[in-house]
N, C-alpha and C positions, 0 to 999 in steps of 0.2 A: 313141655315148654319151660316149665319152672327149672327142670334139671339142666336145660340147655343154658338158660340164663345164669344158673349158679356156676356151671362149668366155665363159662364165658368170664365171669366175675372173678373166678379164681385165677384166670390167666393174668388179670391185671392187678392182683392182690399184691400189695407192697408191704404188708404188715411183718413178713418174716425177714425182710433185708433192709439194710441202710441204703440211702442213696450214695452213689459212688464218691461224692465229695467227702463223705464221712468215713470212707474206707481208706486207711493209710493216712499219709501226711502229703497231700496235694498242695503245691503251690498255685496260685492263680494262673501264672504263665504256663505251667505244665498242664493243669486241667483245661484251660482254654484252647491250648494247642490241639488236645485230643478232640474237644467238642467241634471246633472249626474245621479240623481236617476231616472228621467223620461226616459233617455236613456237606462239605465241599465234594468229597467222594460220592455221597449219596446223591447230590445235585447232578453231577456228571453222570452217574449211573441212571438217573431218571431221564436225562435228556437222550441218551442213546436209544432206549426203546421207542421214545416218541419220534426221533429221527427214522429209526427202522420202520415204524408204522407208516410215516409219510412215504417212505421210499416203496413200501409195499402197495400203497394206494396208487402210486404212479406206475409201478412196474410189475404188478401183481401177475399179469399175463406172461411175463418173460422170466420169472423166477424158476430156477431149476429145482431147488429143494425147498418149497415153501414151509413144510413142517419143521425142518431144521431152522429155518428163519424165525419162526415164532418161539421154538424151544430156546434158542439163543436170546431173544428179547426177554423172555420170562426169567432166564437165569441171571441176566444182567440186572433186571428190575428187583429180583429177590436179594441180590447182593447189596444193592443200594439200600434196601429196607433195613438190613442188619446194621448198616452204618447209622442210619437214622436212630434206630433203637439204642445203639451204643452211646449216642450223644444224649438221648433222652434219660438213660439210666443215671446220668450224673445228677439229676433232680428226682426222677421217679424210677425206683428200682424195679422195673418190669421184667425181672430175670426170667419168669416162667414164659412170658410171651416171646421173650428174646430166644429161648430154647426152641419154641415152636417155629419161629421164623428160619433159625439155623437149620432145622430139620427140613423145612420147605426149600430152603436154598441148597442144601445137600441133594434132595431128590431131583431139583431142577438141574443141577450141575451134572450129576451122574446120568441122567436122562439125555442131556445134551452130548455128553462123552460118548454114550452108547450109540446115539443117532449119528455122530461123526464117524465112529468107527464102521458102522454099517454102510454108510454112503461113500466111505473114503475111496474104495475101488472105483465106483462110478465117477467121483469127482476128479480123480487122477486122470481118467480117460477124456475128460473134456478139454477141448483146446484152449490154450491161453489166449486172452484177449488180444495180445500183440499178434500172435500167429493167425487167429481168426481174422483180424483186420487185414493182414498181409495176403491172406488166402482170398479174402473178399476183393481186395484191390486188384490182385492178379486176374481174378476172373472177370472184374469189370473191364480191366484193360483189354483182355481178349474179346469180350463182347463188343467193346468199342471198335477194335479193329476189324472184327468180323462184320459189324453193321457198316462200317466204312467202305469195305471191300464190296459188300453187297450192294450198297448205294452206287458205288462206281460202276459195278456190273449192270445194275438196273438202268442207270443212265445210258450206258454204252448200248444195251440191248434196245432201249426206247428209241434213240437216235438211229440205230441201224434199222429197226422196224419202220420208223417214219420215212427214212430215205428210201429203203427198198420198196415200200408199198407206194410211195409217191412216184418213184421211176418206173414201177410196173404198170401203173394206170394208163399212161399213154400208149404204149405199144399194145396193151390189152384191148383198149378202146378202139384202136385202129384194127386189130384182128377181129373184133366183135362186129365192127361196122362192115368190114369187107365180107366177112362170113354171111352177114345178113343179105347184103347185096347179091351174093352168089346164090343164096337160097332163094330170094325173089326171082332171079334170073332163071333158075332151074324150074321153078313153078311155071313162069311165063313159056319156057320152051317145051313144057309137057314131059318133064322127066320127074316123075313123082319119087322115084327111088332116091335119087340124088338130092332131091329137095328135103326128103325126110332125113337123110344122113346129115345134111347141112344144118337142119332144124335141131337135130340133137347136139350138134357142135355148138350152135348158138346158145342152147340151154346150159351146156357145161361151162361156156364162156361167161354167161351171165352169172352162174353160181361162183365162178372164180372171181369175177368182178365184185360180187357182193362181199365174199370173203375178204378181199383185198381192202375194200372200203371199210369194213368193220375192224380190220387189223390197224388200218391207218387212224380210225377213230380211237382205237385203243391207245395208240401211240400219242395222240393229241391229249387225250385224258391224262395219261401218265406225265407227260411234259407240262400239262396245264398251260398250254400255249394260248394266245388269244386274250387280250384285255377284256374284262367284263365292262361293257359299255352299252349305250342305247342301241338296240337292233330292231329293226322293222320287220315283223314276222311275215308280212306279205312278200317282202324281197326274198326271205328265207325260203318260203314255199316256192316262189318262181325258180329259184336256183335248184331247189330239189327236183322240181318238175323237169327242168332242163337236163339234170343228170339222169333222169329215169325216161327222157323222151323216147328212146327205141322201145323200151318195155311197154310205155303207155301206148304207143302207136301200134305195136304188134298185138296188144290185148284190146285195143280200142277203149281203154279205161276212160271213164268220165270222172272229172274232179271238180267239185264245187266248193269254191272258197268264199266264206262270208267275211264279215268284218273282223280283222285281225289287229291286235294291239302292238304297241311297242313295248318291248322288254328290256331288261338289262342282262346282258350275256355275251358269250362268244359266237360270232356270226358263223365261224367254221363248224364248231360243235353243233350248233342249232341246225345248220343244213344237214349235216350227217344224221342228227336226230329224226328229222322229218323224212329224210330219204329212206331210213330204216322202216319207220312206221308206214309210209306210202307204199313202199315195195312189198311189205307184208300183206298189205290190204290188196294188192293186185295179185301176189302169188297165191294167196289163199282165198281167191274170189270164188273158187269152185268152177262150175261149168259156164255160169252166166258172165255177162259183161261186168267188169269190176266198177263199182261206184264207191267214191270216197267223198265224204262230206267234212270240211274242216271250218270251225267257227270258234270265236272267242267271246269270253264274257268277263265282267268285272264282279268279283265276290263281294259281299257286304263288308267283309274285314279289309278290303283293299288288294287281296290277291288277284292275280290274273289267271284265268282258266282257259285253256284251249282243248276243244273236243275234237277228236279225229275218229270218224265212225265209218263203217263200211257195211256191205251187205253179203259178206262172204261165209266161210264155213263156221265163223265165231270161235269162241273160246269156251270150253266146258266150265261150268260154274265152279267145280272142285279144283280148277287149275288156274283161277284168276290171279292168285298170288305166285304159284309155282313158276308160271311162264316167263317171269323176271330173272329166274335163276340161270346162270350160264350153262348152255347145253340142254335146257329144258324145252320141250315142245309138247303141244296138246295132243291127246290121243287121237283126235279127229284130223290130225294133219301129218301123221308119221309117214304117210304114203308119198307126201310131197317132198321135193328137194329142199334142203336147208340144213343149217348147223346149230340152230338154237342160240345164236349169240346177239342177234340183233336187238331183242328187247332187253337183254342184259346190258348192253352198251347203252341203250336209251335210258335206262334207270340210273346208270353212272353219270350220264351226261346231265340229267336233271338234278341229281344230287350235287354235281359240281357247281350248278347254278343256285343251289339252295332251295330247290323245288322237289316236286314229287311227280310220279307217274303211276296211275292206277288203271286197272282194267274193270269194265263195267259189265254187268249181265244185261243183255238186251235180247228183245224177241227175235231180231234177225241180225247176223253178222257179229262184228266185234266193235267195241268202243273203248277208246283210251283217252284219259283226261290228263292233261299236263297242268300243273299248278305252280306258278312262278311267285316269288315273294312279292309282297306289296311294294310299289314305288311311292316314295313319299309325295310327290306331286299328284299322283293318281288318287291317293287317300284325301288329299286336300280338296281336289276339284270334284272328286266322285264320278269321273268320266274316264273312259279308256282313252290313252293317248294314241293319236292317229299318226 
């Protein structure tokens, strides 16, 4: 410890040297030019490392050569220190400490030079800022053009899908109605073979009708047609039942509808939503008579919930979430006709309304819960809008 202090004291020992003012014949102007210039240079050299440190704090994740960055800062700072010492020597001849700082500066300088030489090949390969900006702008322009073209293509496809599905529904419904009449006529006339064949035709036409409805719903969702306004769900369910009248009559389905609220939404989308859910309940009813229960309730937080349940084959517990994926179907329903799109569209319709649809585990059949966002007037009154 004492040796270290003695060595440090020798660095600042000025007994062997006179102050620079006393070396030679300095005029005040000449001497002060030296002192002020050295201090000004040292001040500038001190500001540069501080600025570099601030830049590092802001951009440290983007620096390509951080070690070189700090070497350069150390080199600049050590250079500034030698100029400070040169100004001090005019009054305190700390030549020994000056020599040490010049050695430090030399080491920092050559370390920076060596680091520069080592990274020079890599640095030369880096693109210039102007070229990088030009390349980025070119890529952005290409991306904008591609997005614009894709958007136009999607709009055209959506318009075409909506038009085609709308135009196909009328002749298809007519064909389905005529085929059902022919099947009933064949049954009455005692021709079971023809009745069976016509029954298969009716089933195929119903599958086609369901697919066209779902494609039409998809077109509606993509176009986001229909203003979100007050919709009475009781009217929505009546429209859905009317659309499914032939299927309901054929399967002699029972549909019980409780008190249903008014929600904010698109009437057309909501009709399609209930068609999908009610058709699934009838399709997957199993061998028994289909039974569907629909009821609404007001949640404590003001949200409106509608529960649609049935007594069919149900949904396996492990598939309660997966069945909402496009093309997904429960393992217990793979033998029945279907494309797995209905519930996927149901979720998208609820998301378009700012709500959710979930499947519940029940002891018999399946249950789906629709949750719509709270309506301010419902939260204020605490009652379902009728």
